[in-house]
C-alpha positions as CSV (number, residue, x, y, z in Angstrom):
1,M,-0.5,22.3,-2.9
2,Q,-2.9,22.4,0.0
3,L,-4.8,19.6,1.6
4,S,-8.6,19.9,1.7
5,R,-10.2,20.0,5.2
6,E,-11.7,16.6,4.5
7,T,-8.3,15.1,4.0
8,E,-6.8,16.8,7.0
9,Y,-9.8,15.7,9.2
10,A,-9.7,12.1,7.9
11,I,-6.0,11.9,8.7
12,R,-6.7,13.3,12.2
13,C,-9.3,10.6,12.8
14,I,-7.0,7.8,11.6
15,Y,-4.2,9.3,13.8
16,L,-6.4,9.3,16.9
17,L,-7.7,5.8,16.4
18,A,-4.3,4.4,15.5
19,R,-3.0,5.5,19.0
20,D,-5.1,2.6,20.5
21,P,-6.3,0.5,17.6
22,A,-8.5,-1.8,19.8
23,R,-10.4,1.0,21.5
24,V,-13.8,2.1,20.3
25,V,-14.0,5.9,20.3
26,G,-17.3,7.8,20.2
27,V,-18.1,10.5,17.7
28,E,-18.4,13.2,20.3
29,E,-14.9,12.4,21.7
30,I,-13.4,12.4,18.2
31,A,-15.0,15.7,17.4
32,R,-13.9,17.3,20.6
33,T,-10.4,15.9,20.7
34,M,-9.6,16.5,17.0
35,Q,-11.6,19.8,16.8
36,I,-13.7,18.6,13.9
37,P,-17.3,19.9,13.3
38,R,-19.6,17.0,14.3
39,S,-21.7,17.2,11.1
40,F,-18.6,17.1,8.8
41,L,-17.0,14.4,11.0
42,A,-20.0,12.1,10.5
43,K,-19.6,12.2,6.7
44,I,-15.9,11.6,7.0
45,L,-16.3,8.6,9.4
46,Q,-18.9,7.2,7.1
47,K,-16.6,7.5,4.1
48,L,-13.7,5.9,6.0
49,T,-16.0,3.1,7.2
50,R,-17.3,2.3,3.7
51,A,-13.7,2.2,2.4
52,G,-12.8,-0.4,5.0
53,F,-10.5,1.7,7.1
54,L,-12.8,1.9,10.1
55,R,-15.3,-0.3,11.9
56,S,-18.4,1.2,13.5
57,T,-19.9,-0.2,16.6
58,R,-23.5,0.5,17.6
59,G,-24.9,0.9,21.1
60,A,-24.3,2.8,24.3
61,H,-20.6,2.2,24.1
62,G,-20.5,2.5,20.3
63,G,-18.2,4.5,18.1
64,F,-15.4,3.8,15.7
65,S,-12.2,1.8,15.7
66,L,-9.6,0.8,13.1
67,A,-10.7,-2.0,10.8
68,R,-7.1,-2.7,9.8
69,E,-3.7,-2.6,11.6
70,P,-2.2,0.9,11.6
71,S,0.7,-0.4,9.5
72,D,-1.8,-1.5,6.8
73,I,-3.3,2.0,6.4
74,R,-1.2,4.0,4.0
75,L,-1.6,7.8,4.1
76,Y,-1.7,7.7,0.3
77,D,-4.9,5.6,0.4
78,I,-6.6,8.1,2.7
79,F,-5.4,11.0,0.5
80,V,-6.8,9.3,-2.7
81,L,-10.1,8.5,-0.9
82,T,-10.7,12.1,0.1
83,E,-8.9,14.0,-2.8
84,G,-9.7,11.6,-5.6
85,P,-7.4,9.8,-8.0
86,A,-6.2,13.1,-9.6
87,V,-3.6,13.3,-6.9
88,A,-1.6,10.7,-8.7
89,D,-1.9,11.9,-12.3
90,D,-0.7,14.8,-14.4
91,S,-3.7,17.1,-13.6
92,C,-3.0,20.8,-13.6
93,A,-1.7,22.3,-10.3
94,V,-4.1,25.2,-10.7
95,S,-7.3,23.3,-11.6
96,K,-8.5,19.7,-11.3
97,Q,-8.4,19.2,-15.1
98,V,-5.8,17.2,-16.9
99,C,-3.0,19.5,-17.9
100,R,-2.9,20.2,-21.6
101,L,0.0,22.6,-21.4
102,D,2.6,20.0,-20.5
103,G,4.5,20.6,-23.7
104,F,5.2,24.3,-23.1
105,C,4.2,25.2,-19.5
106,V,7.4,26.0,-17.6
107,L,5.8,24.9,-14.3
108,H,4.6,21.5,-15.5
109,P,7.9,19.6,-14.9
110,F,8.1,21.0,-11.4
111,W,4.6,20.1,-10.4
112,V,5.0,16.6,-11.9
113,K,8.1,16.0,-9.7
114,I,6.4,17.4,-6.6
115,R,3.4,15.2,-7.2
116,R,5.6,12.1,-7.7
117,D,7.6,13.0,-4.5
118,L,4.4,13.5,-2.5
119,T,2.9,10.3,-3.8
120,R,6.1,8.4,-2.9
121,L,6.0,9.8,0.6
122,L,2.3,9.1,1.2
123,K,2.7,5.5,-0.1
124,A,5.8,5.0,2.2
125,N,4.1,6.2,5.4
126,T,1.3,4.6,7.3
127,A,-0.9,5.3,10.3
128,A,1.6,3.4,12.4
129,E,4.2,6.1,11.7
130,L,1.9,8.8,12.9
131,G,1.8,7.1,16.3
132,V,5.6,6.8,16.3
133,V,6.1,10.5,15.6
134,S,3.6,11.4,18.3
135,R,5.3,9.2,20.9
136,Y,8.7,10.7,19.8
137,L,7.5,14.3,20.2
138,N,6.0,13.5,23.6
139,R,9.4,12.0,24.7
140,I,11.6,14.9,23.5
141,Q,9.2,17.6,24.7
142,P,8.0,16.2,28.1
143,G,6.8,19.6,29.4
144,L,4.2,19.9,26.6
145,K,0.8,18.3,26.9
146,R,0.0,15.6,24.4
147,T,-1.3,16.9,21.1
148,E,-4.8,15.5,21.5
149,E,-5.1,17.0,25.0
150,S,-4.0,20.5,23.9
151,L,-6.3,20.4,20.8
152,G,-9.3,20.6,23.1
153,E,-8.3,24.1,24.3
154,P,-9.9,27.1,22.6
155,R,-7.5,29.0,20.3
156,G,-5.7,32.0,21.8
157,R,-5.9,30.6,25.4
158,A,-3.2,28.9,27.2
159,A,-3.9,25.5,28.6
160,S,-3.3,26.8,32.1
161,D,-6.0,29.6,31.8
């Protein structure tokens, strides 16, 4: 199972904004920091805002901030918003159609279990946990730059180049 880019980028946006929920972050900063193409980012931010996850602020110091507490944003809800409701049903692992082979497909029981486990994990984790993991990694690896700082570096180049 592979996440779509939209899902990955939406989770990156939520992660960045959850680090400082009161802060309004501009589109350019989100795009640069999270390495998301600006045109695609605008669509994702609009979708997250319409769904009530983000709040947009207009003006010279405008941008986006969380509309909810990080602990109230389940990763499952972001996943369903971007991937659609099929993530929680018995759709085929190969296509997005409902599986009609569940009676004799040897893979079906495994995919159902994997989907249930993934759904359980996504429902149990929130944007607040993303911040906790980030702070933990920064504490145990003090020599490394913070994730969002190193994301701004071009691939293949060391941060010290």
